[in-house]
C-alpha positions in Angstrom: 33.5 58.0 -1.0 35.5 57.8 -4.2 33.9 57.9 -7.6 35.2 54.4 -8.2 33.5 53.0 -5.1 30.2 54.7 -6.1 30.4 53.2 -9.5 31.1 49.8 -8.0 28.1 50.2 -5.8 26.1 51.6 -8.6 26.2 48.3 -10.5 26.2 46.1 -7.4 22.9 47.2 -6.0 21.0 46.6 -9.3 22.7 43.3 -9.7 21.7 42.2 -6.2 18.1 43.4 -6.9 18.0 41.4 -10.1 19.3 38.3 -8.3 16.7 38.8 -5.6 13.9 39.1 -8.2 15.1 36.0 -10.0 15.2 34.1 -6.7 11.7 35.3 -5.8 10.5 34.4 -9.3 12.0 30.9 -9.0 10.4 30.4 -5.5 7.1 31.6 -6.9 7.3 29.3 -9.9 8.2 26.4 -7.6 5.3 27.1 -5.3 3.0 27.4 -8.4 4.3 24.1 -9.7 3.8 22.5 -6.3 0.2 23.8 -6.1 -0.4 22.7 -9.7 1.0 19.2 -8.9 -1.2 19.0 -5.8 -4.3 19.9 -7.8 -3.4 17.4 -10.5 -2.8 14.6 -8.0 -6.1 15.4 -6.2 -7.9 15.2 -9.6 -6.4 11.8 -10.4 -8.6 9.0 -9.1 -5.6 6.7 -9.1 -3.5 8.2 -6.3 -2.0 5.2 -4.4 -1.5 4.7 -0.7 2.1 4.5 0.3 3.8 1.3 1.5 3.6 2.7 5.1 -0.2 3.3 4.8 -0.7 -0.3 3.3 1.4 -1.8 6.1 -1.0 -0.2 8.6 -3.9 -1.8 6.9 -2.4 -5.3 6.8 0.3 -5.8 9.4 -0.6 -8.1 12.4 -4.1 -8.7 11.0 -6.1 -11.7 10.0 -8.1 -11.5 6.7 -11.2 -13.7 7.1 -12.6 -15.5 4.0 -15.7 -17.6 3.5 -13.8 -20.9 4.1 -10.5 -19.8 5.6 -8.2 -16.9 6.5 -4.8 -15.4 6.1 -2.6 -13.8 8.8 -0.2 -11.0 7.8 2.6 -11.2 10.4 4.6 -8.3 11.7 7.7 -10.0 10.3 6.1 -10.1 6.8 5.4 -13.8 7.1 2.1 -15.0 5.8 0.1 -18.0 6.8 -3.2 -19.0 5.2 -5.6 -21.9 5.4 -8.8 -23.0 3.7 -11.2 -25.8 4.4 -13.4 -25.5 1.3 -15.2 -28.5 -0.2 -13.7 -31.0 2.2 -10.2 -30.3 0.9 -8.2 -28.6 3.6 -5.1 -26.7 2.5 -2.5 -24.5 4.1 -0.1 -22.0 2.7 3.0 -20.3 4.0 5.0 -17.5 2.6 5.5 -13.8 2.8 3.8 -10.6 2.0 5.1 -7.2 0.8 3.8 -3.7 0.0 5.1 -1.1 -2.4 4.9 2.7 -2.7 2.9 2.2 -5.9 -0.1 0.9 -3.9 0.4 -2.8 -4.2 0.2 -5.6 -1.6 1.5 -8.9 -2.8 1.3 -12.3 -1.2 3.8 -15.0 -2.1 2.4 -18.3 -1.0 3.1 -22.0 -1.5 -0.1 -24.0 -1.0 -0.3 -27.6 0.0 -2.9 -30.2 0.8 -2.9 -34.0 1.1 -3.0 -34.3 -2.7 -0.9 -31.4 -4.0 1.9 -28.9 -3.3 2.5 -25.7 -5.3 5.6 -23.7 -5.8 5.3 -20.2 -4.3 2.9 -18.1 -6.3 2.5 -14.4 -6.2 -0.9 -12.8 -6.0 -1.1 -9.0 -5.9 -3.8 -6.4 -5.1 -3.6 -2.8 -6.3 -5.0 -0.1 -4.1 -6.0 3.5 -5.0 -7.5 6.4 -3.2 -10.7 7.9 -4.6 -12.5 10.6 -2.7 -10.7 9.7 0.5 -11.7 6.0 0.2 -9.4 3.1 -0.5 -10.4 0.9 -3.4 -8.8 -2.5 -4.2 -8.6 -4.9 -7.1 -6.9 -8.2 -7.8 -4.1 -7.7 -10.4 -3.7 -7.7 -13.2 -7.2 -6.8 -14.4 -9.7 -7.3 -11.6 -12.6 -5.0 -11.0 -12.1 -2.1 -8.5 -14.2 -2.4 -5.4 -14.5 -0.6 -2.0 -11.8 -1.8 0.4 -12.0 0.9 3.1 -14.1 4.0 3.3 -12.8 7.1 5.1 -15.8 6.6 7.5 -16.6 3.1 8.5 -18.9 1.2 6.2 -20.2 -2.3 7.0 -19.7 -3.3 3.4 -16.0 -2.6 3.3 -13.7 -5.6 2.5 -11.5 -4.3 5.3 -14.2 -5.2 7.8 -13.2 -8.8 7.2 -9.8 -8.0 8.9 -9.3 -8.6 12.6 -6.4 -7.3 14.7 -3.9 -10.1 15.6 -3.6 -13.7 14.6 -7.2 -14.6 15.4 -7.3 -17.9 13.3 -3.9 -19.3 14.3 -5.5 -22.3 16.0 -7.5 -23.1 12.9 -4.3 -22.8 10.8 -2.5 -25.2 13.1 -5.4 -27.7 13.1 -5.6 -27.6 9.3 -1.8 -28.0 8.9 -2.0 -31.1 11.1 -4.7 -32.5 8.9 -2.8 -31.8 5.7 0.5 -33.1 7.1 -1.0 -36.3 8.7 0.0 -39.6 7.0 -3.5 -41.0 6.9 
C-alpha cells in the first residue's frame, strides 16, 4: 500500500469515527429530549385527549340530560331536545372535536315561540392521573367526566350507545312544528 493511500486512510478513519460519535451524540440527545418531553407532558395536568379519543367518547352516543338529550351522530350531525318547564324545544346542527381536547356543538334551537341562529358551545377536556375531566368553555369549573376505572358519578355515565332518544326527539319536533 502506498504512503499516499495510508495517509488518506489515516485521516479517513478518524473522520469516520468523529462522524459516528456526533451521530451517536445527536441520537442520545434526541432520546434524552424525548424522555424529557414525556416526563414534562406527564407532569402537566392539562394533557388533552386527541380528536380521535374524543370521537370515541361521543360518536353514535346519546347524552341524557335531566329534561332532554343530545344525539351525536356518526356523520357529525347533532340532534337535541328538551321538554323543560312545559316549553319543548329541539335543536339541530353538528358537532366537532379538535386535537386540543375540545368538543363543540353548533346548534340552532327552536320552540313554538323562538328560533335561534346556530350557537357554538364548547367543552374542554384534559387528562389528569389517567382520568378525563371536562369543563364548559370558556371558564367553567373542571369536573370528572370519565375515570380510567368506571365510576358511577362520571358524567360519561349519562351517555348511552346509539340514538336511544330518537323517538322523543321526533315527538318533540312534531310538538314544536305543529301549528296549534
